[in-house]
A tleap script that builds the chain and sets N, CA, C and O, in Angstrom:
source leaprc.protein.ff14SB
mol = sequence {
  NMET ALA ASN ASN PRO PRO GLY GLN VAL PHE
  PRO ASN LYS ALA ARG VAL ALA ILE LEU ALA
  GLU LEU ASP LYS GLU LYS LYS ARG LEU MET
  GLN THR GLN SER MET HIE SER ILE GLY ALA
  ARG PRO ASN LEU LYS VAL PHE ARG ASP ASN
  ALA GLU GLN GLN HIE ILE ALA ALA GLN GLN
  LYS ALA ALA LEU GLN HIE ALA HIE THR HIE
  SER SER GLY PHE PHE ILE THR GLN ASP SER
  SER PHE GLY ASN LEU ILE LEU PRO VAL ILE
  PRO ARG LEU GLU PRO GLU CSER
}
set mol.1.N position { 81.430 126.536 121.166 }
set mol.1.CA position { 81.181 125.713 120.353 }
set mol.1.C position { 80.219 125.571 119.677 }
set mol.1.O position { 80.025 125.742 118.473 }
set mol.2.N position { 79.047 124.959 121.210 }
set mol.2.CA position { 78.326 124.635 120.391 }
set mol.2.C position { 76.950 125.110 120.086 }
set mol.2.O position { 75.928 124.468 119.844 }
set mol.3.N position { 77.210 126.620 120.169 }
set mol.3.CA position { 76.264 127.485 120.232 }
set mol.3.C position { 76.546 127.972 118.353 }
set mol.3.O position { 75.780 128.687 117.707 }
set mol.4.N position { 77.477 127.513 117.978 }
set mol.4.CA position { 77.804 127.844 116.867 }
set mol.4.C position { 77.073 127.241 115.747 }
set mol.4.O position { 77.100 126.018 115.607 }
set mol.5.N position { 76.301 128.131 114.787 }
set mol.5.CA position { 75.524 127.540 113.352 }
set mol.5.C position { 75.957 126.554 112.818 }
set mol.5.O position { 77.174 126.479 112.989 }
set mol.6.N position { 75.426 125.499 112.067 }
set mol.6.CA position { 76.400 124.458 111.198 }
set mol.6.C position { 77.001 125.733 110.339 }
set mol.6.O position { 76.796 126.945 110.412 }
set mol.7.N position { 77.879 124.869 109.445 }
set mol.7.CA position { 78.675 126.302 109.045 }
set mol.7.C position { 79.278 127.086 108.967 }
set mol.7.O position { 79.731 127.298 107.842 }
set mol.8.N position { 79.640 127.938 109.996 }
set mol.8.CA position { 79.865 128.797 110.727 }
set mol.8.C position { 81.665 128.396 110.796 }
set mol.8.O position { 82.134 127.264 110.916 }
set mol.9.N position { 82.328 129.514 110.697 }
set mol.9.CA position { 83.771 129.389 110.990 }
set mol.9.C position { 83.956 129.664 111.694 }
set mol.9.O position { 83.601 130.790 112.041 }
set mol.10.N position { 84.979 128.494 112.827 }
set mol.10.CA position { 85.465 129.159 113.762 }
set mol.10.C position { 86.959 129.907 114.284 }
set mol.10.O position { 88.052 129.552 113.842 }
set mol.11.N position { 86.802 130.833 115.147 }
set mol.11.CA position { 88.016 132.285 114.664 }
set mol.11.C position { 88.914 131.167 115.046 }
set mol.11.O position { 88.736 130.021 115.459 }
set mol.12.N position { 90.086 132.008 114.722 }
set mol.12.CA position { 91.612 131.044 114.543 }
set mol.12.C position { 92.357 130.820 116.047 }
set mol.12.O position { 93.458 130.272 116.088 }
set mol.13.N position { 91.711 131.262 117.228 }
set mol.13.CA position { 92.591 130.719 118.550 }
set mol.13.C position { 91.705 129.396 118.623 }
set mol.13.O position { 92.275 128.310 118.730 }
set mol.14.N position { 89.789 129.510 118.545 }
set mol.14.CA position { 89.760 128.294 118.454 }
set mol.14.C position { 89.855 127.450 117.582 }
set mol.14.O position { 89.126 126.464 117.689 }
set mol.15.N position { 90.550 127.522 116.714 }
set mol.15.CA position { 90.730 126.083 115.366 }
set mol.15.C position { 91.939 125.540 115.857 }
set mol.15.O position { 92.319 124.374 115.966 }
set mol.16.N position { 92.648 127.002 116.227 }
set mol.16.CA position { 94.148 126.140 116.445 }
set mol.16.C position { 94.150 125.674 118.044 }
set mol.16.O position { 95.246 125.272 118.437 }
set mol.17.N position { 93.280 125.675 118.829 }
set mol.17.CA position { 93.399 124.485 120.182 }
set mol.17.C position { 92.782 123.328 119.610 }
set mol.17.O position { 93.362 122.249 119.726 }
set mol.18.N position { 91.409 123.418 118.854 }
set mol.18.CA position { 91.078 121.998 118.221 }
set mol.18.C position { 92.072 121.063 117.334 }
set mol.18.O position { 91.932 119.859 117.124 }
set mol.19.N position { 92.827 121.683 116.994 }
set mol.19.CA position { 93.744 121.307 115.457 }
set mol.19.C position { 95.214 120.651 116.814 }
set mol.19.O position { 96.007 119.751 116.537 }
set mol.20.N position { 95.198 121.112 117.637 }
set mol.20.CA position { 96.547 120.735 118.413 }
set mol.20.C position { 95.854 119.690 119.739 }
set mol.20.O position { 96.591 119.020 120.462 }
set mol.21.N position { 94.627 119.704 119.855 }
set mol.21.CA position { 93.819 118.633 120.969 }
set mol.21.C position { 93.157 117.604 119.640 }
set mol.21.O position { 92.397 116.732 120.063 }
set mol.22.N position { 93.281 117.613 118.724 }
set mol.22.CA position { 93.150 116.457 117.691 }
set mol.22.C position { 94.739 115.893 117.834 }
set mol.22.O position { 94.872 114.915 118.570 }
set mol.23.N position { 95.716 116.327 117.315 }
set mol.23.CA position { 97.465 116.249 117.295 }
set mol.23.C position { 97.516 115.329 118.288 }
set mol.23.O position { 97.995 114.208 118.114 }
set mol.24.N position { 97.102 115.674 119.225 }
set mol.24.CA position { 97.322 114.981 120.468 }
set mol.24.C position { 96.897 113.966 120.923 }
set mol.24.O position { 97.305 113.148 121.747 }
set mol.25.N position { 95.556 114.140 119.986 }
set mol.25.CA position { 94.698 112.754 120.799 }
set mol.25.C position { 95.084 111.191 119.431 }
set mol.25.O position { 94.931 109.977 119.565 }
set mol.26.N position { 95.640 112.086 118.158 }
set mol.26.CA position { 96.082 111.146 117.333 }
set mol.26.C position { 97.769 110.580 118.250 }
set mol.26.O position { 97.831 109.416 118.648 }
set mol.27.N position { 98.600 111.242 118.403 }
set mol.27.CA position { 99.810 110.880 119.106 }
set mol.27.C position { 99.225 109.835 120.039 }
set mol.27.O position { 99.506 108.677 119.728 }
set mol.28.N position { 98.543 109.986 121.014 }
set mol.28.CA position { 98.346 109.256 122.262 }
set mol.28.C position { 97.511 107.699 121.669 }
set mol.28.O position { 97.686 106.595 122.184 }
set mol.29.N position { 96.577 107.999 120.446 }
set mol.29.CA position { 96.708 106.562 119.524 }
set mol.29.C position { 97.247 105.453 118.650 }
set mol.29.O position { 96.982 104.330 118.220 }
set mol.30.N position { 98.390 106.657 118.631 }
set mol.30.CA position { 99.500 105.983 118.199 }
set mol.30.C position { 100.510 104.888 119.036 }
set mol.30.O position { 100.989 103.781 119.283 }
set mol.31.N position { 100.368 106.037 119.173 }
set mol.31.CA position { 101.605 105.622 121.052 }
set mol.31.C position { 100.756 103.843 121.537 }
set mol.31.O position { 101.497 102.867 121.649 }
set mol.32.N position { 99.812 103.751 121.678 }
set mol.32.CA position { 98.568 103.012 122.179 }
set mol.32.C position { 98.858 101.848 121.513 }
set mol.32.O position { 99.241 100.844 122.114 }
set mol.33.N position { 98.638 101.915 119.768 }
set mol.33.CA position { 98.601 101.547 118.953 }
set mol.33.C position { 99.796 100.491 118.860 }
set mol.33.O position { 99.567 99.282 118.819 }
set mol.34.N position { 101.268 101.100 118.825 }
set mol.34.CA position { 102.378 100.696 119.369 }
set mol.34.C position { 103.173 99.633 119.566 }
set mol.34.O position { 103.929 98.825 119.026 }
set mol.35.N position { 102.342 100.216 121.255 }
set mol.35.CA position { 102.332 99.453 122.601 }
set mol.35.C position { 102.067 98.346 122.244 }
set mol.35.O position { 102.772 97.343 122.350 }
set mol.36.N position { 100.399 98.505 121.521 }
set mol.36.CA position { 99.817 96.669 121.450 }
set mol.36.C position { 100.907 96.155 120.501 }
set mol.36.O position { 101.789 95.434 120.968 }
set mol.37.N position { 100.905 96.477 119.203 }
set mol.37.CA position { 101.878 95.952 118.255 }
set mol.37.C position { 102.788 95.084 119.103 }
set mol.37.O position { 102.601 93.897 119.366 }
set mol.38.N position { 103.754 95.811 119.475 }
set mol.38.CA position { 104.632 94.965 119.900 }
set mol.38.C position { 104.458 94.076 121.263 }
set mol.38.O position { 105.481 94.257 121.924 }
set mol.39.N position { 104.226 93.844 121.441 }
set mol.39.CA position { 103.037 92.649 122.857 }
set mol.39.C position { 103.221 91.426 122.508 }
set mol.39.O position { 103.920 91.111 121.545 }
set mol.40.N position { 102.624 90.623 123.240 }
set mol.40.CA position { 102.826 89.078 122.457 }
set mol.40.C position { 101.585 88.897 121.646 }
set mol.40.O position { 101.613 88.188 120.640 }
set mol.41.N position { 100.796 89.339 121.929 }
set mol.41.CA position { 99.080 89.431 121.230 }
set mol.41.C position { 99.561 89.222 119.777 }
set mol.41.O position { 100.083 90.305 119.508 }
set mol.42.N position { 99.668 88.468 118.749 }
set mol.42.CA position { 100.130 87.615 117.692 }
set mol.42.C position { 98.908 88.659 116.558 }
set mol.42.O position { 97.807 88.443 117.065 }
set mol.43.N position { 98.801 89.154 115.927 }
set mol.43.CA position { 98.724 90.078 114.385 }
set mol.43.C position { 96.649 89.343 114.096 }
set mol.43.O position { 96.653 88.269 113.494 }
set mol.44.N position { 95.734 89.672 114.334 }
set mol.44.CA position { 95.019 89.067 114.183 }
set mol.44.C position { 94.624 88.368 112.474 }
set mol.44.O position { 94.330 87.242 112.073 }
set mol.45.N position { 94.795 89.609 111.866 }
set mol.45.CA position { 95.030 89.268 110.205 }
set mol.45.C position { 95.990 88.009 110.036 }
set mol.45.O position { 95.584 87.185 109.217 }
set mol.46.N position { 97.260 87.702 110.708 }
set mol.46.CA position { 98.122 86.383 110.352 }
set mol.46.C position { 97.817 85.304 111.218 }
set mol.46.O position { 98.560 84.326 111.135 }
set mol.47.N position { 96.523 85.258 112.344 }
set mol.47.CA position { 96.037 84.218 112.599 }
set mol.47.C position { 95.128 83.371 111.599 }
set mol.47.O position { 95.118 82.205 111.202 }
set mol.48.N position { 94.161 84.835 111.325 }
set mol.48.CA position { 93.371 84.098 110.324 }
set mol.48.C position { 93.490 83.542 109.587 }
set mol.48.O position { 93.075 82.391 109.449 }
set mol.49.N position { 94.609 84.709 108.255 }
set mol.49.CA position { 95.221 83.715 107.174 }
set mol.49.C position { 95.851 82.103 108.010 }
set mol.49.O position { 95.436 81.032 107.567 }
set mol.50.N position { 96.475 82.114 108.758 }
set mol.50.CA position { 96.917 80.517 109.063 }
set mol.50.C position { 95.749 80.130 109.382 }
set mol.50.O position { 96.092 79.893 110.540 }
set mol.51.N position { 94.833 79.898 109.380 }
set mol.51.CA position { 93.771 79.417 110.329 }
set mol.51.C position { 92.785 78.368 108.992 }
set mol.51.O position { 92.427 77.190 108.986 }
set mol.52.N position { 92.572 79.919 107.630 }
set mol.52.CA position { 92.184 79.724 106.622 }
set mol.52.C position { 92.958 78.881 105.912 }
set mol.52.O position { 92.515 78.447 104.849 }
set mol.53.N position { 94.364 78.463 106.407 }
set mol.53.CA position { 95.323 78.005 105.199 }
set mol.53.C position { 94.803 76.664 105.830 }
set mol.53.O position { 94.686 75.533 105.357 }
set mol.54.N position { 94.705 76.857 106.281 }
set mol.54.CA position { 95.045 74.826 107.648 }
set mol.54.C position { 93.839 74.565 107.215 }
set mol.54.O position { 93.694 73.348 107.098 }
set mol.55.N position { 92.573 75.377 106.820 }
set mol.55.CA position { 91.034 74.661 106.154 }
set mol.55.C position { 91.146 74.368 104.949 }
set mol.55.O position { 90.322 73.734 104.289 }
set mol.56.N position { 92.027 74.748 104.628 }
set mol.56.CA position { 91.975 74.520 103.038 }
set mol.56.C position { 92.742 73.760 102.751 }
set mol.56.O position { 92.518 73.317 101.625 }
set mol.57.N position { 94.023 73.141 103.453 }
set mol.57.CA position { 94.710 72.234 103.462 }
set mol.57.C position { 93.915 70.615 103.656 }
set mol.57.O position { 94.133 69.576 103.033 }
set mol.58.N position { 92.703 70.964 105.035 }
set mol.58.CA position { 92.117 69.804 105.224 }
set mol.58.C position { 90.995 69.629 104.263 }
set mol.58.O position { 90.360 68.598 104.043 }
set mol.59.N position { 90.875 70.630 103.808 }
set mol.59.CA position { 89.446 70.206 102.489 }
set mol.59.C position { 90.561 69.880 101.579 }
set mol.59.O position { 90.345 68.694 101.330 }
set mol.60.N position { 91.729 70.255 100.871 }
set mol.60.CA position { 92.273 69.203 99.953 }
set mol.60.C position { 92.720 67.929 100.072 }
set mol.60.O position { 93.017 67.159 99.159 }
set mol.61.N position { 92.768 67.668 101.730 }
set mol.61.CA position { 93.633 66.698 101.613 }
set mol.61.C position { 92.428 65.719 101.955 }
set mol.61.O position { 92.724 64.627 102.441 }
set mol.62.N position { 90.886 66.077 101.703 }
set mol.62.CA position { 89.620 64.862 101.825 }
set mol.62.C position { 89.342 65.201 100.411 }
set mol.62.O position { 88.715 64.243 99.957 }
set mol.63.N position { 89.469 65.899 99.699 }
set mol.63.CA position { 88.873 65.594 98.283 }
set mol.63.C position { 89.755 64.907 97.918 }
set mol.63.O position { 89.414 64.141 97.017 }
set mol.64.N position { 91.093 64.814 98.321 }
set mol.64.CA position { 92.239 63.972 97.396 }
set mol.64.C position { 91.839 62.504 97.775 }
set mol.64.O position { 91.703 61.633 96.915 }
set mol.65.N position { 91.639 62.260 99.264 }
set mol.65.CA position { 91.181 61.112 99.259 }
set mol.65.C position { 89.927 60.542 99.145 }
set mol.65.O position { 89.800 59.322 99.250 }
set mol.66.N position { 88.804 61.412 98.904 }
set mol.66.CA position { 87.935 61.069 98.093 }
set mol.66.C position { 87.765 60.626 96.988 }
set mol.66.O position { 86.811 59.890 96.735 }
set mol.67.N position { 88.865 61.067 95.892 }
set mol.67.CA position { 88.423 61.208 94.289 }
set mol.67.C position { 89.467 60.135 94.197 }
set mol.67.O position { 89.295 59.393 93.230 }
set mol.68.N position { 90.822 59.774 95.181 }
set mol.68.CA position { 91.315 58.509 95.340 }
set mol.68.C position { 90.619 57.161 95.420 }
set mol.68.O position { 90.981 56.265 94.658 }
set mol.69.N position { 89.859 57.008 96.103 }
set mol.69.CA position { 88.677 56.343 96.647 }
set mol.69.C position { 87.693 56.063 95.441 }
set mol.69.O position { 87.544 54.865 95.200 }
set mol.70.N position { 87.142 56.761 94.809 }
set mol.70.CA position { 85.958 56.617 94.239 }
set mol.70.C position { 85.871 57.032 92.933 }
set mol.70.O position { 84.939 57.526 92.299 }
set mol.71.N position { 87.485 56.627 92.513 }
set mol.71.CA position { 87.792 57.133 90.436 }
set mol.71.C position { 89.156 56.405 90.997 }
set mol.71.O position { 89.620 56.021 92.070 }
set mol.72.N position { 89.597 56.464 89.254 }
set mol.72.CA position { 90.273 55.350 89.179 }
set mol.72.C position { 91.266 56.531 88.637 }
set mol.72.O position { 92.221 56.240 87.917 }
set mol.73.N position { 91.163 57.031 88.779 }
set mol.73.CA position { 91.879 58.580 87.874 }
set mol.73.C position { 93.182 58.773 88.861 }
set mol.73.O position { 93.516 57.933 89.697 }
set mol.74.N position { 93.847 59.993 88.632 }
set mol.74.CA position { 94.790 60.161 89.498 }
set mol.74.C position { 95.215 62.197 89.885 }
set mol.74.O position { 95.598 63.156 89.215 }
set mol.75.N position { 94.879 61.965 91.183 }
set mol.75.CA position { 94.649 63.565 91.251 }
set mol.75.C position { 95.734 64.197 91.988 }
set mol.75.O position { 96.431 63.500 92.725 }
set mol.76.N position { 96.026 65.904 91.820 }
set mol.76.CA position { 97.168 66.321 92.640 }
set mol.76.C position { 96.290 67.513 93.051 }
set mol.76.O position { 95.326 68.029 92.487 }
set mol.77.N position { 97.114 67.879 94.568 }
set mol.77.CA position { 96.389 69.161 94.905 }
set mol.77.C position { 97.273 70.425 94.582 }
set mol.77.O position { 98.499 70.318 94.560 }
set mol.78.N position { 96.798 71.321 94.394 }
set mol.78.CA position { 97.547 72.232 93.340 }
set mol.78.C position { 96.207 74.089 93.790 }
set mol.78.O position { 94.981 74.177 93.713 }
set mol.79.N position { 97.237 75.135 94.194 }
set mol.79.CA position { 95.836 76.124 93.698 }
set mol.79.C position { 95.582 76.491 92.511 }
set mol.79.O position { 96.274 76.573 91.496 }
set mol.80.N position { 94.674 76.672 92.708 }
set mol.80.CA position { 94.033 76.649 90.874 }
set mol.80.C position { 93.464 77.818 91.424 }
set mol.80.O position { 93.053 77.917 92.580 }
set mol.81.N position { 93.444 79.166 90.104 }
set mol.81.CA position { 92.584 80.070 90.110 }
set mol.81.C position { 91.370 79.763 90.073 }
set mol.81.O position { 90.690 80.629 90.623 }
set mol.82.N position { 90.760 78.884 89.655 }
set mol.82.CA position { 89.095 78.879 89.463 }
set mol.82.C position { 89.189 77.929 90.995 }
set mol.82.O position { 88.751 76.825 90.673 }
set mol.83.N position { 89.354 77.911 91.649 }
set mol.83.CA position { 89.064 77.758 93.172 }
set mol.83.C position { 89.270 76.059 93.244 }
set mol.83.O position { 88.664 75.562 94.193 }
set mol.84.N position { 90.021 75.098 92.401 }
set mol.84.CA position { 89.285 73.862 92.656 }
set mol.84.C position { 90.604 73.215 93.553 }
set mol.84.O position { 91.819 73.407 93.535 }
set mol.85.N position { 89.859 72.512 94.188 }
set mol.85.CA position { 91.238 71.528 95.361 }
set mol.85.C position { 91.953 70.650 95.114 }
set mol.85.O position { 92.922 70.299 95.787 }
set mol.86.N position { 91.480 70.071 93.883 }
set mol.86.CA position { 92.863 69.087 93.469 }
set mol.86.C position { 92.171 69.147 91.782 }
set mol.86.O position { 90.980 69.112 91.475 }
set mol.87.N position { 92.913 69.208 91.220 }
set mol.87.CA position { 93.098 68.671 89.547 }
set mol.87.C position { 93.318 67.452 89.360 }
set mol.87.O position { 93.873 66.638 90.099 }
set mol.88.N position { 92.845 67.326 88.291 }
set mol.88.CA position { 92.923 65.473 87.614 }
set mol.88.C position { 94.309 65.527 87.304 }
set mol.88.O position { 94.835 66.640 87.284 }
set mol.89.N position { 94.964 64.557 87.068 }
set mol.89.CA position { 97.030 64.721 86.014 }
set mol.89.C position { 96.435 62.873 84.931 }
set mol.89.O position { 95.995 61.782 85.292 }
set mol.90.N position { 96.725 63.385 83.840 }
set mol.90.CA position { 96.531 62.785 82.753 }
set mol.90.C position { 98.113 62.239 82.326 }
set mol.90.O position { 99.006 63.020 81.999 }
set mol.91.N position { 98.298 60.561 82.401 }
set mol.91.CA position { 99.233 60.105 82.541 }
set mol.91.C position { 99.895 60.484 80.780 }
set mol.91.O position { 99.146 60.298 79.822 }
set mol.92.N position { 101.200 60.960 80.593 }
set mol.92.CA position { 101.619 60.450 79.360 }
set mol.92.C position { 102.003 59.098 79.099 }
set mol.92.O position { 102.470 58.310 79.921 }
set mol.93.N position { 101.780 58.901 77.948 }
set mol.93.CA position { 101.985 57.691 77.711 }
set mol.93.C position { 103.236 57.865 76.424 }
set mol.93.O position { 103.390 58.806 75.646 }
set mol.94.N position { 103.972 56.670 76.542 }
set mol.94.CA position { 104.998 56.561 75.471 }
set mol.94.C position { 104.480 56.244 73.953 }
set mol.94.O position { 103.685 55.326 73.752 }
set mol.95.N position { 105.022 57.123 72.823 }
set mol.95.CA position { 103.915 56.501 72.127 }
set mol.95.C position { 104.526 55.512 71.541 }
set mol.95.O position { 105.737 55.580 71.335 }
set mol.96.N position { 103.412 53.867 70.987 }
set mol.96.CA position { 104.033 52.952 70.194 }
set mol.96.C position { 104.747 53.286 69.026 }
set mol.96.O position { 104.288 54.080 68.204 }
set mol.97.N position { 106.321 52.490 68.843 }
set mol.97.CA position { 106.853 52.976 67.479 }
set mol.97.C position { 106.786 51.480 66.647 }
set mol.97.O position { 107.139 51.412 65.470 }
savepdb mol mol.pdb
quit
């Protein structure tokens, strides 16, 4: 295999042997991966998402406290498509009759 120039087609026996070896390696890797996912180790993505949510919640709380301290308005925490951590709330006033 090492003495074959680039672009040369491997003989059928060599190709079958390579494909069988690749298939065996693929099965071994999939089995190893499934054993790791079954273990007690938590999924890294779930852990990262949870940490990010806690960080955002802490930021929202800090922003809300700051807004209530330095403003006379009303604010709520709500997810926003624009990345706002808190949104101002305009109270509804009953019309005077």
